[in-house]
Each structure stands twice: as C-alpha cells, then as structure tokens.
C-alpha beads as a LAMMPS data file, in Angstrom:
LAMMPS data file: protein, C-alpha beads

80 atoms
79 bonds

1 atom types
1 bond types

-500.0 500.0 xlo xhi
-500.0 500.0 ylo yhi
-500.0 500.0 zlo zhi

Masses

1 110.0

Atoms # bond

1 1 1 -23.435 -292.363 84.875
2 1 1 -19.875 -292.868 86.091
3 1 1 -18.226 -295.926 84.532
4 1 1 -20.194 -298.980 85.677
5 1 1 -21.945 -296.991 88.392
6 1 1 -25.074 -294.930 88.011
7 1 1 -26.272 -292.125 90.259
8 1 1 -29.991 -291.645 90.796
9 1 1 -31.017 -288.333 92.326
10 1 1 -34.360 -287.534 93.834
11 1 1 -36.268 -286.241 96.796
12 1 1 -36.989 -288.412 99.829
13 1 1 -39.755 -287.366 102.206
14 1 1 -39.729 -288.783 105.705
15 1 1 -41.767 -287.536 108.645
16 1 1 -43.035 -284.654 106.487
17 1 1 -39.483 -283.426 105.714
18 1 1 -38.154 -283.574 102.151
19 1 1 -34.434 -283.743 101.314
20 1 1 -32.490 -284.283 98.121
21 1 1 -30.680 -287.631 98.042
22 1 1 -28.419 -289.524 95.664
23 1 1 -28.329 -293.313 95.379
24 1 1 -25.232 -294.791 93.730
25 1 1 -25.879 -298.158 92.111
26 1 1 -24.598 -300.737 89.642
27 1 1 -26.755 -302.507 87.072
28 1 1 -26.376 -306.084 85.932
29 1 1 -28.308 -306.989 82.762
30 1 1 -29.156 -310.704 82.613
31 1 1 -31.405 -310.550 79.554
32 1 1 -34.977 -310.696 80.877
33 1 1 -33.755 -309.813 84.375
34 1 1 -32.137 -306.575 85.526
35 1 1 -30.408 -306.471 88.913
36 1 1 -29.649 -303.151 90.650
37 1 1 -27.580 -302.895 93.826
38 1 1 -27.260 -299.456 95.367
39 1 1 -26.512 -297.499 98.487
40 1 1 -26.902 -294.061 99.996
41 1 1 -26.061 -292.270 103.224
42 1 1 -28.766 -290.255 104.965
43 1 1 -28.512 -287.739 107.778
44 1 1 -30.772 -288.405 110.771
45 1 1 -30.541 -284.723 111.667
46 1 1 -31.772 -283.605 108.229
47 1 1 -34.995 -285.561 108.809
48 1 1 -35.185 -284.557 112.501
49 1 1 -34.831 -288.179 113.658
50 1 1 -33.379 -288.209 117.138
51 1 1 -31.439 -291.062 118.647
52 1 1 -32.711 -292.990 121.639
53 1 1 -32.443 -291.425 125.075
54 1 1 -29.516 -293.405 126.446
55 1 1 -27.593 -293.068 129.668
56 1 1 -23.822 -293.079 129.825
57 1 1 -21.274 -292.337 127.156
58 1 1 -23.015 -294.014 124.225
59 1 1 -22.860 -291.899 121.084
60 1 1 -25.022 -292.452 118.017
61 1 1 -23.775 -290.958 114.764
62 1 1 -25.794 -288.781 112.440
63 1 1 -25.188 -290.822 109.288
64 1 1 -27.371 -293.798 108.406
65 1 1 -26.390 -296.082 105.511
66 1 1 -29.096 -297.712 103.416
67 1 1 -28.727 -300.445 100.812
68 1 1 -31.089 -301.252 97.957
69 1 1 -31.246 -304.568 96.125
70 1 1 -33.723 -304.738 93.251
71 1 1 -34.477 -307.584 90.838
72 1 1 -36.614 -306.571 87.872
73 1 1 -38.033 -309.137 85.467
74 1 1 -39.746 -308.509 82.154
75 1 1 -43.418 -309.474 82.353
76 1 1 -44.468 -312.292 80.061
77 1 1 -46.151 -310.943 76.987
78 1 1 -44.409 -307.593 77.484
79 1 1 -43.939 -305.713 74.238
80 1 1 -40.660 -304.461 72.902

Bonds

1 1 1 2
2 1 2 3
3 1 3 4
4 1 4 5
5 1 5 6
6 1 6 7
7 1 7 8
8 1 8 9
9 1 9 10
10 1 10 11
11 1 11 12
12 1 12 13
13 1 13 14
14 1 14 15
15 1 15 16
16 1 16 17
17 1 17 18
18 1 18 19
19 1 19 20
20 1 20 21
21 1 21 22
22 1 22 23
23 1 23 24
24 1 24 25
25 1 25 26
26 1 26 27
27 1 27 28
28 1 28 29
29 1 29 30
30 1 30 31
31 1 31 32
32 1 32 33
33 1 33 34
34 1 34 35
35 1 35 36
36 1 36 37
37 1 37 38
38 1 38 39
39 1 39 40
40 1 40 41
41 1 41 42
42 1 42 43
43 1 43 44
44 1 44 45
45 1 45 46
46 1 46 47
47 1 47 48
48 1 48 49
49 1 49 50
50 1 50 51
51 1 51 52
52 1 52 53
53 1 53 54
54 1 54 55
55 1 55 56
56 1 56 57
57 1 57 58
58 1 58 59
59 1 59 60
60 1 60 61
61 1 61 62
62 1 62 63
63 1 63 64
64 1 64 65
65 1 65 66
66 1 66 67
67 1 67 68
68 1 68 69
69 1 69 70
70 1 70 71
71 1 71 72
72 1 72 73
73 1 73 74
74 1 74 75
75 1 75 76
76 1 76 77
77 1 77 78
78 1 78 79
79 1 79 80
C-alpha cells in the first residue's frame, strides 16, 4: 500500500505465457459497496503478441495500457 493507492501483484497468463504484473489501484469504501479503479501496463512482446501486418510507416508500440473498474457489493444475509 502506498498512501491511498494499493498495488496488487500477480501472474497473468496469456496465450500460454505467464508474466508477473502489478496493478495499481485506489479503493473507495461506500459501506456495503467497495469500488476499485486500477490500471496496469503490459508488454505485447512479453506475451508474444505481434502487431498487425501493416504497410507504410505505421508503428505500433509495445506497451498496452489496461484499466480495471470493479464494484463489489456485500451479499444480503452475508455474515460479519
């Protein structure tokens, strides 16, 4: 945890290739609802994902940004 931000580390497997990743996110506690907004940057090359075969001078970068938006609600009848 860094201030209001949290860092979640784990392993992501895509196309049979596993890589360590970190997702940085903030949590908002609304009582029975928890909201998490996070982001991470992945490398296409690390997962052997090639760009499209394009003609000309078009360049596609290696980094891909992902965003996560989660809303978690306590189930009714959930115990404490």
